[in-house]
C-alpha positions in Angstrom: 57.0 129.6 8.5 60.1 128.3 10.4 58.5 125.0 11.5 59.7 122.3 9.1 57.2 119.6 10.2 53.9 118.8 8.4 50.8 120.0 10.2 47.0 120.2 9.7 46.6 123.5 8.0 42.9 123.8 7.5 39.6 122.0 7.4 37.3 122.4 4.3 33.6 122.9 4.6 32.0 123.1 1.1 28.7 125.0 0.5 26.5 125.5 -2.4 26.6 129.3 -1.7 28.8 131.2 0.7 25.8 132.6 2.5 24.6 129.1 3.2 28.1 128.2 4.5 28.1 131.2 6.9 24.6 130.2 8.2 25.8 126.6 8.7 28.8 127.9 10.7 26.6 130.0 12.9 24.1 127.2 13.4 26.7 124.4 13.9 29.5 126.1 15.7 27.7 129.1 17.2 30.4 131.3 15.5 30.2 133.7 12.6 33.2 133.1 10.4 35.5 136.0 9.7 36.5 137.6 6.4 37.9 135.5 3.6 38.3 136.5 0.0 38.2 135.5 -3.6 40.4 132.9 -5.5 40.6 134.1 -9.1 42.4 131.0 -10.3 39.5 128.7 -9.3 36.5 131.1 -9.2 35.7 130.4 -5.6 35.4 132.5 -2.4 35.6 131.7 1.3 35.1 132.7 4.9 37.5 131.7 7.7 37.7 131.1 11.4 40.8 130.3 13.5 41.0 127.0 15.4 43.3 126.6 18.4 45.0 123.2 18.6 48.0 121.9 20.6 49.3 119.7 17.8 48.2 121.9 14.8 49.6 125.4 15.2 48.0 128.0 12.9 45.0 125.9 12.0 41.7 127.2 10.7 38.4 126.2 9.2 37.5 127.3 5.7 33.9 127.6 4.4 34.2 127.7 0.6 31.8 127.9 -2.3 31.8 128.6 -6.1 31.6 132.3 -6.7 28.7 132.7 -9.2 30.1 136.1 -10.3 33.6 134.8 -11.1 35.1 132.8 -14.1 38.1 130.8 -13.1 41.4 131.9 -14.8 42.4 128.2 -14.8 42.2 126.5 -18.2 38.7 125.4 -19.0 39.7 121.7 -19.1 41.0 122.0 -15.5 38.5 121.6 -12.8 38.2 123.5 -9.5 39.8 122.3 -6.4 38.2 120.1 -3.7 35.8 118.4 -6.3 33.7 121.6 -6.4 32.9 121.0 -10.0 31.7 117.4 -9.3 28.0 117.3 -10.1 27.3 114.7 -7.3 28.9 116.9 -4.7 27.0 120.0 -5.8 23.8 118.0 -5.8 24.5 116.9 -2.2 25.3 120.5 -1.1 22.0 121.7 -2.6 20.0 118.9 -1.0 21.7 118.5 2.4 23.4 121.8 2.9 27.1 122.7 3.7 29.3 119.8 4.9 32.8 118.9 5.9 34.5 117.5 2.8 38.2 117.7 3.1 41.4 118.9 4.8 44.6 120.5 3.8 48.1 119.7 5.3 50.8 122.3 5.5 54.3 121.1 4.4 57.7 122.7 4.5 58.7 121.4 1.0 55.7 120.6 -1.2 57.7 119.3 -4.1 59.4 116.8 -1.9 56.1 115.8 -0.4 54.5 115.3 -3.8 57.5 113.2 -4.9 57.2 111.1 -1.7 53.5 110.3 -2.6 54.5 109.6 -6.2 57.0 107.1 -5.0 54.2 105.0 -3.5 52.0 105.4 -6.5 49.8 108.3 -5.4 49.5 111.2 -7.9 48.4 114.1 -5.8 48.5 116.4 -8.7 50.8 119.2 -10.0 51.7 122.1 -7.7 50.1 125.4 -8.7 50.8 128.9 -7.4 47.8 130.8 -6.1 47.1 134.1 -4.2 44.4 136.4 -3.0 44.4 139.9 -1.8 43.6 140.8 1.9 43.4 143.9 4.0 46.8 142.9 5.4 48.6 142.2 2.1 48.8 139.5 -0.5 48.5 135.9 0.6 50.6 133.6 -1.6 50.8 129.8 -1.6 51.7 126.7 -3.6 49.1 124.0 -3.5 48.6 120.5 -5.0 45.6 120.5 -7.3 44.9 117.7 -9.8 43.6 118.8 -13.2 40.5 116.7 -12.5 40.1 118.5 -9.1 39.8 115.2 -7.2 40.5 115.1 -3.5 41.5 111.4 -3.5 40.6 108.8 -0.8 37.2 110.4 -0.8 38.6 113.6 0.8 40.6 111.7 3.5 44.0 112.3 1.9 44.9 115.9 2.4 45.6 118.5 -0.3 49.1 119.8 0.3 50.0 123.5 0.8 53.1 125.5 1.2 52.7 129.1 2.3 55.0 131.9 1.0 55.4 134.5 3.8 52.2 135.5 5.5 49.9 132.8 6.9 46.2 133.8 7.1 45.9 133.0 10.8 48.5 135.7 11.6 45.7 138.3 11.2 42.8 136.1 12.2 41.2 136.9 15.6 40.7 134.0 18.0 37.1 132.9 18.4 37.4 130.3 21.2 37.1 127.3 18.8 39.3 124.4 19.7 40.2 121.5 17.4 40.8 118.5 19.7 41.2 115.7 17.2 41.0 114.8 13.6 40.4 111.1 12.7 40.2 109.6 9.3 38.3 106.6 8.0 38.7 104.7 4.7 38.3 101.2 3.3 41.9 101.5 2.1 43.2 102.5 5.5 46.6 100.9 5.0 47.2 103.0 1.9 46.1 106.1 3.6 48.4 105.5 6.5 51.3 105.0 4.1 50.5 108.3 2.4 50.4 110.2 5.7 53.7 108.6 6.7 55.2 109.7 3.4 54.3 113.4 3.9 55.3 113.5 7.6 51.9 113.1 9.4 52.1 109.6 10.9 50.2 110.6 14.1 46.9 111.3 12.4 44.5 108.5 13.4 43.2 106.3 10.6 40.8 103.4 10.8 39.1 101.1 8.3 35.5 101.9 7.4 33.3 104.1 5.2 35.4 107.0 3.9 35.2 110.2 5.9 36.6 112.7 8.4 35.7 112.9 12.0 36.5 116.1 14.0 36.3 116.6 17.7 35.7 120.3 18.3 34.9 122.6 21.2 33.4 126.0 21.0 32.1 128.5 23.6 28.5 128.1 22.4 28.3 124.3 21.7 30.9 122.9 24.2 32.6 119.7 23.1 31.0 117.8 20.1 31.9 115.8 17.0 31.5 116.8 13.4 31.5 114.1 10.7 31.8 114.3 6.9 29.0 112.5 5.0 29.7 108.9 3.8 
């Protein structure tokens, strides 16, 4: 993409099963998410829906779950992205259902962004290449994933992504969902602000408090409402 600034790329809702994630989306947003696909590297699969946003062009929401029929091609010692191999997270998903857990920031130069975080002592993880096949061609991207799969800052610090060619929203129909605001909370708010400044996202609001994400959304079925990640 021609834009060289950093942007919100997508929001991550984790589910114990993808069917549960779709049902959550229908119940919470009043929208059935569109097609997604499989991620062979991580043994996960997803469904997607586009989000309109003035300050986040080409944003979307991802509902993601471990694919029970897939074995990750990633090395056995390397864990899945977004803490999906974390027992405590899986227990929470089974008990409480799907939930907002993370977000991903799109950057123009992921290697430079990773280096900028490293310079302030944050090891966001190595950059790995991933892809998945779609009806419109192969999606390819480079993404920061730690070997331990950790999200960092309890999910408030974004994973970084750099797309190669096609972005998934190019073939994603609009659904009337509007992302009005993303706000982050963390006990180490100063460190989180410094990290966002380093990767070129200084305008994302950050406040001190229990770690989490707060979204302000608007959909045709629900109107304007807030969505919070669990503490």
